[in-house]
N, C-alpha and C positions, 0 to 999 in steps of 0.2 A: 497469553499464548507463547509458547516456547519457540526457539529458533527454527528447529526442524519442522515443527508443526506449521509454523507460518509459511515456510518455503513450500512444503507439500500443499498446503491449502491454496496458495497463489497458483501453483502449477495445475492443480486439480480443477481450479476455476479459471482456466485458460482464457475463455471467452465470456465469462459470466459477469455482467455488470449489475446483477440484481443483488440486494441486500446491502450489508454494511461491512466494513473493515476496520477493526480496532486499530489504534496507534501502534500497538505492538506488532500486529500482523504486517502493517505497511513498513515500519522501520526495520524489522527483522529481514524482510524480503529486500529492502533497500540495501542493508548491510551485506547480505548474501551476494547480491549483484556487484557491489563495490569490491568484495573480496575476490570473486571470480575475475573481475577486470584487472585487479591488481596482480593476480597470479599469471593470467595470460599476458599481461604487459611485461612482467618481470622475465617471463619466458620468451619474450619478442615473438609472440605468435599473433601478429597483427590481423591476419586473415581470419584465423580462428576466433579472435576477439569480435571482429566484425559480424561474423556468423552468429556468435552467441548473442550479440546485441539484437539482431534481427529475431532470434529464437525468443528473447524475453520481452520484446517490445509489446506484444498483446498482453501478457499478464501484468507488465508494469502499468499499462493504461488502465486495465480493468481493476486492479487493486486501488489506483488512484481515484478512479470513479467511485468505487465502494467506500473509499475513505472520505470523499466528499459526502456520500449518502449518510455516513456516521454523524457529520456535522449538520445533517438536514439541508444539504445543499445539492443541487443538481450537478450531474457529472459534466454538464456542458461548461461548467466554470473552468475546466481544463484548457478551454480556448483562451484563457487569460495569459497563457504562456506565450501567446503571440506577442505580447508587449514585453520587450527585453527589460531585464532586471525587476521591473515592477511586478510582473507576473510570477516570477520566481520568488520574490520576497513575500507576496500575498499567499502564494501556496504553501511556502514555508511556515508562515504564521498559522494558517489554517490546519496544516498537517500535524503541528505539534499540539494543538488544541485538543482538549478532551471532548469526545463526542457527546451527543446528547443522552441524557440518563433515560433509560426506559425506552419503549417503542417510539418511533417517529414515522413520518410518511414513507420511508424506505424499508422499514421492517423492524424487527426486534433488536434490542441492544445486544451486540455480540458478547459483552462481558456480563450480562445478566446471569448466566449460569454460575459465573465466579462469585457474584454477589450473593446469590441463593445458597451457595454451598459453604460459605464462610460463616463464622460465628462472630458476634461482636463481644466486647468485654464489658 
């Protein structure tokens, strides 16, 4: 998934926790949010930065839930963030891992179309 496609997909699925999110979708959206925060921070627009944070809170949570689904885990694992540092490290490990190949209990593989369209040597 490309950068703008991932950002659009996350905003189009603002409250959708159904299905799965690939690594690229999650990390492109994460990068987009970091870049927006950097620009707003450099421009010293603290109030606008806070408003933006509230605006992207729901899509960030939903893409995180869908990322858990890609690893065949429930979105309730997000509650692990309650434990400082440990929760962050566990999620970082899970979010950089490859999702399950093929369908799992949360839906079809988001990369399946990519696999079917490619040819092997």
